[in-house]
C-alpha positions as a printed Julia matrix, in Angstrom:
374×3 Matrix{Float64}:
 128.17  -18.29  174.86
 131.55  -18.49  173.1
 129.67  -18.82  169.69
 127.55  -15.67  170.82
 130.76  -13.74  171.6
 132.25  -14.55  168.71
 129.21  -13.82  166.45
 128.92  -10.04  168.21
 132.43   -9.61  167.65
 131.85  -10.43  163.9
 129.36   -8.14  164.04
 130.7    -4.86  165.53
 133.54   -5.38  163.29
 131.42   -5.66  160.18
 129.08   -2.68  161.01
 132.14   -0.53  161.65
 133.69   -1.22  158.63
 130.51   -1.0   156.82
 129.69    2.41  158.04
 133.33    3.82  157.09
 132.85    1.97  153.87
 129.56    3.47  152.82
 130.26    7.12  153.51
 133.82    6.84  151.63
 132.5     5.29  148.36
 128.64    6.61  148.93
 127.06    3.24  147.89
 123.33    3.37  147.18
 121.07    1.97  149.99
 118.97   -1.38  148.88
 116.85   -3.77  150.37
 117.41   -7.33  149.54
 114.38   -9.85  149.53
 114.81  -13.55  150.41
 112.75  -16.55  151.56
 114.15  -18.9   154.61
 112.3   -21.82  156.07
 110.25  -21.64  158.78
 111.93  -23.87  160.89
 115.7   -22.53  161.02
 118.57  -24.45  161.72
 122.24  -23.81  162.79
 123.46  -24.2   158.84
 120.03  -22.26  157.9
 121.4   -19.42  160.99
 124.68  -19.47  159.5
 123.21  -19.39  155.47
 120.97  -15.77  156.74
 124.19  -14.31  158.47
 126.26  -14.66  155.78
 123.75  -13.38  153.26
 123.14  -10.04  155.75
 126.84   -9.57  155.65
 126.71   -9.53  151.68
 124.09   -7.12  152.14
 125.04   -4.85  154.61
 129.06   -4.83  153.55
 127.59   -2.82  149.83
 125.47   -0.49  152.19
 122.4    -2.61  152.03
 119.81   -4.63  154.59
 118.35   -8.0   153.97
 114.79   -8.94  154.28
 113.5   -12.63  155.27
 110.26  -14.22  154.45
 109.99  -17.37  156.22
 107.82  -19.98  153.91
 108.23  -23.51  153.55
 109.8   -24.97  150.15
 106.82  -25.57  148.25
 105.14  -23.91  144.66
 102.93  -21.78  147.06
 105.55  -21.16  149.75
 107.42  -19.69  146.66
 104.75  -17.43  145.17
 103.52  -16.19  148.33
 107.06  -14.89  150.01
 108.19  -13.47  147.19
 104.99  -11.83  146.27
 105.42  -10.45  150.3
 109.04   -9.97  149.8
 108.29   -7.36  146.4
 104.92   -5.84  148.12
 107.63   -4.77  151.23
 109.48   -2.83  148.54
 112.66   -5.15  148.04
 115.0    -3.73  145.37
 116.04   -7.46  144.33
 115.61  -10.85  145.21
 117.71  -14.13  145.7
 115.47  -17.23  144.73
 115.41  -20.75  146.05
 112.73  -22.52  143.59
 110.55  -25.54  144.69
 110.57  -26.41  141.15
 110.71  -25.03  137.31
 107.71  -24.33  137.3
 107.34  -21.43  139.82
 109.85  -19.54  137.78
 107.41  -17.82  135.31
 105.35  -16.45  137.58
 108.24  -15.37  139.83
 110.14  -13.47  136.57
 106.64  -12.3   135.76
 106.48  -10.69  139.19
 110.06   -8.96  139.01
 109.29   -7.53  135.5
 106.15   -6.16  137.01
 108.57   -4.39  139.88
 111.19   -3.83  137.58
 113.7    -5.66  140.09
 116.61   -7.74  139.66
 116.7   -11.08  140.66
 118.75  -14.39  140.86
 118.56  -18.06  141.51
 120.53  -19.93  143.99
 121.33  -23.34  144.77
 119.52  -24.46  141.64
 119.87  -25.2   138.19
 116.72  -24.5   135.36
 115.98  -28.21  133.57
 113.19  -27.46  131.92
 114.52  -25.68  128.42
 111.58  -23.97  127.54
 111.21  -21.95  130.77
 115.24  -21.64  130.75
 114.5   -19.72  127.34
 111.77  -17.62  128.65
 113.46  -16.61  132.29
 116.52  -16.05  130.18
 115.12  -13.81  127.95
 114.46  -11.0   130.9
 116.33   -8.35  131.32
 115.62   -8.5   134.97
 117.21  -12.31  135.57
 120.79  -12.22  136.27
 121.66  -15.57  136.36
 121.77  -18.65  138.93
 124.27  -20.67  141.57
 124.51  -24.17  141.63
 125.97  -27.25  142.62
 126.8   -30.66  140.75
 123.67  -32.46  142.6
 123.9   -35.14  139.8
 127.4   -35.96  140.63
 126.87  -35.75  144.44
 124.01  -38.54  144.25
 126.11  -40.59  142.21
 129.01  -40.59  144.21
 127.56  -40.75  147.83
 125.09  -43.93  146.51
 129.09  -45.13  144.87
 130.56  -44.81  148.6
 127.65  -47.01  149.81
 127.94  -49.6   146.89
 131.64  -49.91  148.15
 130.61  -50.39  151.92
 128.74  -53.2   150.81
 125.56  -51.82  150.71
 122.33  -53.55  148.43
 119.22  -52.38  149.56
 118.62  -48.88  150.94
 115.91  -46.62  151.87
 115.51  -43.25  150.03
 114.46  -39.69  151.65
 114.05  -37.26  149.37
 112.19  -34.05  148.0
 108.44  -33.63  146.97
 108.45  -34.75  143.21
 108.96  -32.2   141.01
 111.7   -30.3   142.85
 114.44  -29.92  140.68
 117.83  -30.62  143.24
 116.16  -33.42  144.74
 115.47  -34.88  140.83
 118.68  -34.94  139.92
 120.04  -35.85  143.56
 118.2   -38.81  142.46
 118.99  -39.68  138.76
 122.53  -39.11  140.23
 122.15  -42.23  142.8
 119.69  -44.05  140.51
 122.85  -44.13  137.93
 124.72  -45.66  140.56
 122.82  -47.94  141.8
 122.24  -49.68  138.17
 125.91  -49.64  138.04
 126.55  -51.56  141.35
 123.27  -53.42  141.75
 121.93  -51.14  144.25
 117.71  -51.87  145.28
 115.83  -48.81  146.68
 113.51  -51.1   148.55
 111.22  -47.57  149.94
 111.35  -44.04  149.21
 109.94  -41.21  151.4
 109.49  -37.77  150.2
 109.05  -34.35  152.2
 108.74  -35.9   155.7
 107.7   -33.59  157.6
 109.07  -34.56  160.94
 112.15  -36.19  162.28
 109.93  -38.69  164.31
 107.97  -39.65  160.91
 111.06  -40.44  159.16
 112.03  -42.83  162.05
 108.77  -44.31  161.79
 108.54  -44.91  158.11
 112.18  -46.54  159.15
 110.89  -48.54  161.7
 108.09  -49.9   159.37
 110.56  -50.96  156.4
 113.05  -52.83  158.88
 110.63  -54.72  160.18
 109.12  -56.1   156.54
 112.25  -55.85  154.78
 115.28  -56.8   157.35
 117.84  -56.94  154.25
 117.59  -53.21  154.35
 121.48  -52.34  154.89
 121.97  -48.57  154.09
 120.18  -44.95  154.0
 119.86  -42.41  151.49
 119.34  -38.78  153.09
 119.2   -36.94  149.47
 118.25  -33.24  151.84
 119.02  -33.74  155.47
 117.98  -30.19  156.42
 114.47  -30.87  154.86
 113.39  -32.65  158.11
 114.71  -30.87  161.08
 116.19  -33.69  163.13
 116.53  -36.5   161.13
 120.11  -37.54  161.42
 119.54  -38.64  165.4
 115.69  -39.65  165.22
 117.53  -42.48  162.53
 120.57  -43.36  164.21
 118.24  -43.87  167.37
 116.19  -45.81  165.72
 118.99  -48.03  164.36
 120.62  -47.98  168.3
 117.16  -49.58  169.27
 117.42  -52.29  166.67
 120.66  -53.16  166.95
 121.56  -52.09  163.39
 125.27  -51.18  163.25
 124.98  -52.75  159.99
 122.68  -50.32  158.25
 125.43  -47.15  156.79
 124.0   -43.64  156.06
 125.14  -41.15  153.71
 123.42  -37.77  153.24
 123.64  -34.77  151.74
 123.6   -31.76  153.95
 125.11  -30.78  156.75
 122.56  -31.27  159.56
 122.69  -31.44  163.68
 123.98  -34.98  164.49
 127.27  -35.6   162.0
 129.69  -36.27  164.49
 127.65  -38.5   166.54
 126.93  -40.57  163.19
 130.39  -40.92  162.16
 131.8   -41.94  166.04
 129.12  -45.13  166.09
 129.67  -45.7   162.39
 126.59  -45.52  160.91
 127.68  -42.4   158.96
 129.8   -42.89  155.83
 130.1   -40.05  154.45
 127.91  -36.54  154.16
 128.26  -33.99  151.45
 127.48  -30.25  151.56
 128.8   -27.03  152.96
 127.76  -25.14  150.07
 124.64  -24.2   151.87
 126.24  -21.52  153.6
 128.11  -20.03  150.97
 126.17  -20.43  147.65
 123.53  -17.65  148.67
 126.89  -15.41  149.1
 127.99  -15.8   145.23
 124.39  -15.42  144.34
 123.49  -12.24  146.5
 126.97  -10.98  145.3
 125.01  -11.11  141.43
 122.59   -8.75  142.62
 124.37   -6.5   144.85
 126.63   -5.73  142.03
 123.67   -4.91  139.85
 122.07   -2.46  142.38
 125.11   -0.94  142.92
 125.76   -0.04  139.24
 128.61   -2.67  138.19
 126.79   -5.64  137.2
 129.38   -8.62  135.98
 127.71   -9.25  132.83
 125.16   -8.29  130.49
 123.95  -11.95  130.2
 122.38  -14.16  132.17
 125.44  -16.22  133.59
 125.81  -19.6   135.86
 128.23  -20.07  138.7
 128.85  -23.48  140.3
 129.84  -23.7   143.61
 132.35  -26.7   144.89
 130.76  -29.56  147.3
 132.72  -30.62  150.56
 133.05  -34.31  151.01
 132.93  -35.19  155.02
 134.03  -38.35  155.84
 135.3   -38.16  159.96
 134.78  -36.52  162.93
 137.83  -34.73  162.27
 136.05  -33.15  158.92
 132.75  -32.48  160.65
 134.85  -30.79  163.61
 136.55  -28.63  161.17
 133.41  -27.91  159.64
 131.53  -26.6   162.28
 134.41  -24.76  163.64
 135.04  -22.86  160.57
 132.03  -22.55  158.62
 129.27  -22.57  161.06
 130.76  -20.92  164.23
 129.56  -17.16  163.23
 132.48  -16.42  161.62
 131.17  -15.45  157.98
 132.37  -18.04  155.37
 133.59  -14.72  153.58
 134.42  -11.68  155.58
 133.61   -8.3   154.68
 137.24   -7.76  153.61
 137.31  -10.9   151.66
 133.71   -9.97  149.78
 135.28   -6.81  149.06
 138.1    -8.38  147.67
 136.99  -11.48  145.85
 133.24  -10.28  144.99
 132.01   -6.96  144.5
 133.45   -5.07  141.66
 132.43   -1.54  143.07
 134.78   -2.01  145.15
 137.86   -4.24  143.62
 137.55   -3.54  139.59
 139.45   -6.75  138.84
 135.99   -9.09  140.16
 134.29  -10.7   136.94
 132.35  -13.51  136.1
 135.55  -15.25  135.59
 137.14  -14.86  139.07
 134.37  -15.32  141.37
 133.17  -18.37  139.47
 137.29  -19.66  139.75
 136.6   -18.71  143.28
 133.38  -21.14  143.47
 135.44  -23.55  142.07
 138.01  -23.79  144.73
 135.69  -23.49  147.49
 136.48  -26.23  150.27
 136.84  -27.06  153.25
 140.58  -26.7   153.32
 140.07  -23.35  151.49
 137.98  -21.89  154.38
 140.4   -23.45  157.2
 143.59  -21.51  155.49
 141.53  -18.51  155.03
 140.19  -18.19  158.45
 142.69  -19.98  161.05
 143.98  -16.86  162.34
 140.51  -15.44  162.74
 138.42  -18.76  164.7
 139.79  -19.79  167.44
């Protein structure tokens, strides 16, 4: 109830300021399109709420199409959004291979688009996409470093034989995370005993680990390269480890799904990397919104890296959920107007937005919002 009241109050304040702001500046109304998963958890609710705020603060609306993060889901969801009349898209591609088709669709519809949480790794596809006048750029994280850092932490904790849960083969983000993991495995002498990809259900993940523990009792670590890919995966795995009395097995994970606090309390969790999920799409959406309001940040596609958080204690988890997933936007309407929107603040540039994204951290959010979060 408390969380609901906070969200309603924030929405009421936002809508009031948006109406006055839109009337004063005569901003163009627009419809922004975004794909979201078919099953939405708390993090994804906050992500969608944050992007909604970006749109509404600029006198627009957000239209969401729910679909799986697969090549087929990508194409179908963005086709539906374009057919529904969106004026711009923010896109999270399942792989580089879907980008030429998405680019073609946006060119035919003559709408701007940008990529979030991803980089284009295929150089030929990258050159093709960046040649399009409707492609504005991407926002991304250093996924290689995340995979390397978390695996190094497992090595420092004594892990030698680990299980990997990751995305489907071909997913560019998962591939980068695994490349970092593999580099650390080679450097520190860690073996990947088994790997599981795009596991649909938490029960399937637990069953997979149970099978591996039975045949390979030497397993002492689990690296979850995409914690939000399988809803409920962390509680399912820690419950299984409890049943087998395997408190020696340590977990590192990218993304901040449910169950982290308990996993840290029981000692299973070493470190979790993420926090970018709720804010990365805000930076991406700002590229499209600035373009739609007639103040594009650049004539060429831009690439903006969003910093990642590392949580390593119960206190870190508590602060993250209090300040980043409590219903209060990661950047408020006032902060969007000051730091994100060139049509409000002419001093907003690619450079200033890039610096803002690079400085994003848990301490940053706490310091900005300690007076507005209860």
